[in-house]
PyMOL CGO cylinders between C-alpha atoms (Angstrom):
from pymol import cmd
from pymol.cgo import CYLINDER

trace = [
    CYLINDER, -0.08, -0.55, 0.27, 1.09, 3.30, -0.73, 0.3, 1, 1, 1, 1, 1, 1,
    CYLINDER, 1.09, 3.30, -0.73, 1.37, 5.90, 1.87, 0.3, 1, 1, 1, 1, 1, 1,
    CYLINDER, 1.37, 5.90, 1.87, 1.00, 9.97, 1.14, 0.3, 1, 1, 1, 1, 1, 1,
    CYLINDER, 1.00, 9.97, 1.14, 0.31, 13.48, 3.06, 0.3, 1, 1, 1, 1, 1, 1,
    CYLINDER, 0.31, 13.48, 3.06, -2.61, 15.05, 2.16, 0.3, 1, 1, 1, 1, 1, 1,
    CYLINDER, -2.61, 15.05, 2.16, -0.03, 17.33, 1.17, 0.3, 1, 1, 1, 1, 1, 1,
    CYLINDER, -0.03, 17.33, 1.17, 1.48, 15.24, -0.87, 0.3, 1, 1, 1, 1, 1, 1,
    CYLINDER, 1.48, 15.24, -0.87, -2.16, 14.01, -2.85, 0.3, 1, 1, 1, 1, 1, 1,
    CYLINDER, -2.16, 14.01, -2.85, -3.53, 17.21, -3.68, 0.3, 1, 1, 1, 1, 1, 1,
    CYLINDER, -3.53, 17.21, -3.68, 0.16, 18.61, -5.63, 0.3, 1, 1, 1, 1, 1, 1,
    CYLINDER, 0.16, 18.61, -5.63, 0.05, 14.45, -6.86, 0.3, 1, 1, 1, 1, 1, 1,
    CYLINDER, 0.05, 14.45, -6.86, -3.50, 13.43, -7.50, 0.3, 1, 1, 1, 1, 1, 1,
    CYLINDER, -3.50, 13.43, -7.50, -3.29, 12.05, -10.51, 0.3, 1, 1, 1, 1, 1, 1,
    CYLINDER, -3.29, 12.05, -10.51, -0.16, 10.15, -10.30, 0.3, 1, 1, 1, 1, 1, 1,
    CYLINDER, -0.16, 10.15, -10.30, -2.36, 8.41, -6.66, 0.3, 1, 1, 1, 1, 1, 1,
    CYLINDER, -2.36, 8.41, -6.66, -5.23, 7.55, -8.82, 0.3, 1, 1, 1, 1, 1, 1,
    CYLINDER, -5.23, 7.55, -8.82, -3.25, 5.83, -11.68, 0.3, 1, 1, 1, 1, 1, 1,
    CYLINDER, -3.25, 5.83, -11.68, -2.02, 3.86, -8.90, 0.3, 1, 1, 1, 1, 1, 1,
    CYLINDER, -2.02, 3.86, -8.90, -4.89, 3.05, -7.43, 0.3, 1, 1, 1, 1, 1, 1,
    CYLINDER, -4.89, 3.05, -7.43, -6.16, 2.75, -10.36, 0.3, 1, 1, 1, 1, 1, 1,
    CYLINDER, -6.16, 2.75, -10.36, -3.77, -0.33, -10.97, 0.3, 1, 1, 1, 1, 1, 1,
    CYLINDER, -3.77, -0.33, -10.97, -5.09, -1.66, -7.84, 0.3, 1, 1, 1, 1, 1, 1,
    CYLINDER, -5.09, -1.66, -7.84, -2.33, -0.32, -4.74, 0.3, 1, 1, 1, 1, 1, 1,
    CYLINDER, -2.33, -0.32, -4.74, -4.51, 1.12, -2.53, 0.3, 1, 1, 1, 1, 1, 1,
    CYLINDER, -4.51, 1.12, -2.53, -2.91, 4.92, -1.57, 0.3, 1, 1, 1, 1, 1, 1,
    CYLINDER, -2.91, 4.92, -1.57, -3.41, 5.75, 2.10, 0.3, 1, 1, 1, 1, 1, 1,
    CYLINDER, -3.41, 5.75, 2.10, -3.27, 8.89, 3.22, 0.3, 1, 1, 1, 1, 1, 1,
    CYLINDER, -3.27, 8.89, 3.22, -2.44, 10.30, 6.11, 0.3, 1, 1, 1, 1, 1, 1,
    CYLINDER, -2.44, 10.30, 6.11, -2.23, 13.86, 7.88, 0.3, 1, 1, 1, 1, 1, 1,
    CYLINDER, -2.23, 13.86, 7.88, 0.60, 13.59, 11.28, 0.3, 1, 1, 1, 1, 1, 1,
    CYLINDER, 0.60, 13.59, 11.28, 0.73, 10.17, 10.17, 0.3, 1, 1, 1, 1, 1, 1,
    CYLINDER, 0.73, 10.17, 10.17, -1.96, 9.19, 10.93, 0.3, 1, 1, 1, 1, 1, 1,
    CYLINDER, -1.96, 9.19, 10.93, -4.62, 7.52, 8.63, 0.3, 1, 1, 1, 1, 1, 1,
    CYLINDER, -4.62, 7.52, 8.63, -6.98, 9.49, 7.53, 0.3, 1, 1, 1, 1, 1, 1,
    CYLINDER, -6.98, 9.49, 7.53, -8.41, 8.56, 4.29, 0.3, 1, 1, 1, 1, 1, 1,
    CYLINDER, -8.41, 8.56, 4.29, -8.06, 5.75, 1.46, 0.3, 1, 1, 1, 1, 1, 1,
    CYLINDER, -8.06, 5.75, 1.46, -7.64, 6.62, -1.95, 0.3, 1, 1, 1, 1, 1, 1,
    CYLINDER, -7.64, 6.62, -1.95, -9.28, 2.73, -3.50, 0.3, 1, 1, 1, 1, 1, 1,
    CYLINDER, -9.28, 2.73, -3.50, -9.86, 1.58, -7.67, 0.3, 1, 1, 1, 1, 1, 1,
    CYLINDER, -9.86, 1.58, -7.67, -14.19, 1.45, -8.10, 0.3, 1, 1, 1, 1, 1, 1,
    CYLINDER, -14.19, 1.45, -8.10, -13.28, -2.00, -8.66, 0.3, 1, 1, 1, 1, 1, 1,
    CYLINDER, -13.28, -2.00, -8.66, -12.25, -2.62, -5.23, 0.3, 1, 1, 1, 1, 1, 1,
    CYLINDER, -12.25, -2.62, -5.23, -14.96, -0.33, -4.02, 0.3, 1, 1, 1, 1, 1, 1,
    CYLINDER, -14.96, -0.33, -4.02, -17.40, -1.97, -5.54, 0.3, 1, 1, 1, 1, 1, 1,
    CYLINDER, -17.40, -1.97, -5.54, -16.16, -5.19, -3.66, 0.3, 1, 1, 1, 1, 1, 1,
    CYLINDER, -16.16, -5.19, -3.66, -16.20, -2.77, -0.59, 0.3, 1, 1, 1, 1, 1, 1,
    CYLINDER, -16.20, -2.77, -0.59, -19.66, -2.10, -0.10, 0.3, 1, 1, 1, 1, 1, 1,
    CYLINDER, -19.66, -2.10, -0.10, -21.37, -5.09, -1.06, 0.3, 1, 1, 1, 1, 1, 1,
    CYLINDER, -21.37, -5.09, -1.06, -23.78, -6.06, 2.17, 0.3, 1, 1, 1, 1, 1, 1,
    CYLINDER, -23.78, -6.06, 2.17, -22.46, -8.07, 4.14, 0.3, 1, 1, 1, 1, 1, 1,
    CYLINDER, -22.46, -8.07, 4.14, -24.59, -10.70, 4.93, 0.3, 1, 1, 1, 1, 1, 1,
    CYLINDER, -24.59, -10.70, 4.93, -26.03, -11.96, 8.06, 0.3, 1, 1, 1, 1, 1, 1,
    CYLINDER, -26.03, -11.96, 8.06, -25.50, -14.69, 9.85, 0.3, 1, 1, 1, 1, 1, 1,
    CYLINDER, -25.50, -14.69, 9.85, -29.07, -16.03, 9.22, 0.3, 1, 1, 1, 1, 1, 1,
    CYLINDER, -29.07, -16.03, 9.22, -27.80, -16.02, 5.52, 0.3, 1, 1, 1, 1, 1, 1,
    CYLINDER, -27.80, -16.02, 5.52, -24.50, -17.17, 6.16, 0.3, 1, 1, 1, 1, 1, 1,
    CYLINDER, -24.50, -17.17, 6.16, -25.68, -20.63, 7.47, 0.3, 1, 1, 1, 1, 1, 1,
    CYLINDER, -25.68, -20.63, 7.47, -28.04, -20.70, 5.26, 0.3, 1, 1, 1, 1, 1, 1,
    CYLINDER, -28.04, -20.70, 5.26, -26.14, -21.29, 2.35, 0.3, 1, 1, 1, 1, 1, 1,
    CYLINDER, -26.14, -21.29, 2.35, -23.79, -23.44, 4.67, 0.3, 1, 1, 1, 1, 1, 1,
    CYLINDER, -23.79, -23.44, 4.67, -26.59, -25.99, 4.84, 0.3, 1, 1, 1, 1, 1, 1,
    CYLINDER, -26.59, -25.99, 4.84, -27.27, -25.71, 1.59, 0.3, 1, 1, 1, 1, 1, 1,
    CYLINDER, -27.27, -25.71, 1.59, -23.84, -26.31, -0.23, 0.3, 1, 1, 1, 1, 1, 1,
    CYLINDER, -23.84, -26.31, -0.23, -23.70, -29.00, 2.67, 0.3, 1, 1, 1, 1, 1, 1,
    CYLINDER, -23.70, -29.00, 2.67, -27.29, -30.04, 2.72, 0.3, 1, 1, 1, 1, 1, 1,
    CYLINDER, -27.29, -30.04, 2.72, -25.85, -33.56, 1.28, 0.3, 1, 1, 1, 1, 1, 1,
    CYLINDER, -25.85, -33.56, 1.28, -23.40, -34.10, 4.21, 0.3, 1, 1, 1, 1, 1, 1,
    CYLINDER, -23.40, -34.10, 4.21, -26.08, -32.95, 6.62, 0.3, 1, 1, 1, 1, 1, 1,
    CYLINDER, -26.08, -32.95, 6.62, -28.33, -35.99, 5.13, 0.3, 1, 1, 1, 1, 1, 1,
    CYLINDER, -28.33, -35.99, 5.13, -25.87, -38.04, 5.77, 0.3, 1, 1, 1, 1, 1, 1,
    CYLINDER, -25.87, -38.04, 5.77, -27.11, -40.75, 8.32, 0.3, 1, 1, 1, 1, 1, 1,
    CYLINDER, -27.11, -40.75, 8.32, -23.30, -41.49, 10.06, 0.3, 1, 1, 1, 1, 1, 1,
    CYLINDER, -23.30, -41.49, 10.06, -22.44, -37.44, 10.41, 0.3, 1, 1, 1, 1, 1, 1,
    CYLINDER, -22.44, -37.44, 10.41, -21.98, -36.92, 13.44, 0.3, 1, 1, 1, 1, 1, 1,
    CYLINDER, -21.98, -36.92, 13.44, -20.64, -32.89, 13.66, 0.3, 1, 1, 1, 1, 1, 1,
    CYLINDER, -20.64, -32.89, 13.66, -17.44, -31.34, 14.71, 0.3, 1, 1, 1, 1, 1, 1,
    CYLINDER, -17.44, -31.34, 14.71, -15.16, -33.52, 16.98, 0.3, 1, 1, 1, 1, 1, 1,
    CYLINDER, -15.16, -33.52, 16.98, -15.82, -31.58, 20.50, 0.3, 1, 1, 1, 1, 1, 1,
    CYLINDER, -15.82, -31.58, 20.50, -11.87, -31.40, 21.71, 0.3, 1, 1, 1, 1, 1, 1,
    CYLINDER, -11.87, -31.40, 21.71, -11.69, -34.03, 25.20, 0.3, 1, 1, 1, 1, 1, 1,
    CYLINDER, -11.69, -34.03, 25.20, -11.33, -31.39, 27.38, 0.3, 1, 1, 1, 1, 1, 1,
    CYLINDER, -11.33, -31.39, 27.38, -14.57, -29.16, 25.95, 0.3, 1, 1, 1, 1, 1, 1,
    CYLINDER, -14.57, -29.16, 25.95, -12.03, -27.09, 25.70, 0.3, 1, 1, 1, 1, 1, 1,
    CYLINDER, -12.03, -27.09, 25.70, -11.86, -25.48, 21.41, 0.3, 1, 1, 1, 1, 1, 1,
    CYLINDER, -11.86, -25.48, 21.41, -7.89, -25.82, 20.78, 0.3, 1, 1, 1, 1, 1, 1,
    CYLINDER, -7.89, -25.82, 20.78, -6.12, -24.58, 17.54, 0.3, 1, 1, 1, 1, 1, 1,
    CYLINDER, -6.12, -24.58, 17.54, -7.31, -26.82, 14.69, 0.3, 1, 1, 1, 1, 1, 1,
    CYLINDER, -7.31, -26.82, 14.69, -10.49, -27.34, 15.74, 0.3, 1, 1, 1, 1, 1, 1,
    CYLINDER, -10.49, -27.34, 15.74, -10.94, -23.37, 15.54, 0.3, 1, 1, 1, 1, 1, 1,
    CYLINDER, -10.94, -23.37, 15.54, -8.90, -23.34, 11.71, 0.3, 1, 1, 1, 1, 1, 1,
    CYLINDER, -8.90, -23.34, 11.71, -11.63, -26.32, 10.74, 0.3, 1, 1, 1, 1, 1, 1,
    CYLINDER, -11.63, -26.32, 10.74, -14.47, -24.00, 12.09, 0.3, 1, 1, 1, 1, 1, 1,
    CYLINDER, -14.47, -24.00, 12.09, -12.59, -20.71, 9.66, 0.3, 1, 1, 1, 1, 1, 1,
    CYLINDER, -12.59, -20.71, 9.66, -11.65, -22.67, 6.97, 0.3, 1, 1, 1, 1, 1, 1,
    CYLINDER, -11.65, -22.67, 6.97, -15.71, -23.84, 7.21, 0.3, 1, 1, 1, 1, 1, 1,
    CYLINDER, -15.71, -23.84, 7.21, -16.50, -20.38, 6.20, 0.3, 1, 1, 1, 1, 1, 1,
    CYLINDER, -16.50, -20.38, 6.20, -14.38, -18.95, 4.23, 0.3, 1, 1, 1, 1, 1, 1,
    CYLINDER, -14.38, -18.95, 4.23, -15.23, -20.70, 1.98, 0.3, 1, 1, 1, 1, 1, 1,
    CYLINDER, -15.23, -20.70, 1.98, -18.50, -19.86, -0.09, 0.3, 1, 1, 1, 1, 1, 1,
]
cmd.load_cgo(trace, "trace")
């Protein structure tokens, strides 16, 4: 990510927009603190998409893995013997949520 002060951005705006168009976000700072970002329209379209709520995501997962849930031998994910999820369990859950 490119970083520029507001002052530099004002003087080099066209060049910074070209960077953003090329896919590199440009962070604008004031007194070394980030205040804004210039991104491409394509990246903006991705960011502004409405986020799915928990129920919508759950329903998608149920539809996607319907064959697994219908399998009578499926007993769900195993919970570790000590009763508290470990890192491996957390990774399995995170992987399920990342898949679309």
